[in-house]
Structures are given as structure tokens and as C-alpha cells.
N, C-alpha and C positions, 0 to 999 in steps of 0.2 A: 277739937277735930283732929287731935292728934292720932285717934284709933281711928280713923275714917280707912285711910290706906291699909292697914293692917288688918283690920273687918274685910275690907274687900279681897285682898289677898287671900285670907284664911277661908272667905266664903267659896272662893274660886278651887281653891284646895280641896275642900270639903266636897263640893258639888261635881268637880272632876274624877275624887276618889269613888265618892255614891256612884256614880255614871259606870265608871271601870267594873264596881265591885257586881252592881245589878246587870251590867249587859253581859258581864261574863257568868254570871249566875243563871241569866234566862240561856245562854249558849248552853250551860252544862244541862239546865233542864230542857232544853229543847233536844239537845242530844240524848239525853238519858230517856225520852220519852220516843225517840225515833228509834233507839235501840230495844224498847217493849215492845215497838211495834214490828221490828224486825224478828224479834225472839218469838213473840207469840205466830208469826206468819210461820216460820220454821217448824215449831211445835202442832199446828195444826196440819201441816205437810205429814210430819212421820206420824201424827195419830191417824189421818188418813189412809196412808201408806197400810200400817198396821190395823185397820180396819177392811181394806182392803184385803190385806193379806189371809186375814181370818173366814172374809165371806168365801176365797178361792179354796180353803182348805174345807170349809165346809160343805160347800159344792162340790169338790171333788170326794169327801169321802160320802157323801149323799147317792153320787151317782156310782161308786164301787157299791154300795149299799144293794141300792136296786138291781144292779146289773147282778151280786150275785143272788138275791132275791127272785129275780126272773128267770136265771140259770136254774134255781130249785123247782122253781114251778114248772119250767119247761119238762125238766125230768120227772115232775110226779104228772104232765099232762099225756105221756107217751102211752099209746096203747101198751095192753101187757103184752109179755113176749109168748111168742107161741112156742110151745115143747111140741117136738115131733116124739111121740110115743113110741112109735116103732123102734125107733132108732135106739130110744133110752132103753126098752127092751130088750134090743140086739145085747146090746151093751151090757146090761145086768146078768143076762146068759153067760154073756165070756167071763164073766166076773169082774167087769169094771164098775165103779161105781159111775150113778149117771151124774 
């Protein structure tokens, strides 16, 4: 039994070391997982901001396109201009182009 105290001390040292190592490893893993969640959240926020920016850009482009299209249609929908023939004939007789 001379090895019993030595075995007990060796067991306590190995157990203490293993617990310290596993405990710190677990803490490192938990911190890593927490950091990964934070990075994922930031990435989702950045992607959402870029998608919102792109939607705004497309909406503004569509609005401008529709405004230009409507302006062109309004000009096309105007009634034809009425030309005063007597005034044009008078100018032509004086030598001015109509």
C-alpha cells in the first residue's frame, strides 16, 4: 500500500487538470458560438439594409420611368394645334416664312 497516497494525489492532480482543461474548453466553445451568433445577426442586418437599398433604388427608377412615360403620353394626347391660315397667308405675302 505504499502507492496508495501517491495514486490518490496523482488522481486528484489529473482530475483537477482535466476539469480545468475541459471547463476552459467549454467556455471557449460557448464564447465561439456566441460570437458566431453575433456575426450572423450582423450579417443578416447588413444584407437586409442592402436589400432595402436595392428595393428603394428599383422603386425610384420605376417611378421616374412611369413619370417620363406618362409625360410622353400626355403630350401625345394633346389635341392638334390649330393653325390660323389667314395669319400664315399674311406673313407669306410679306415675305416671311410661316
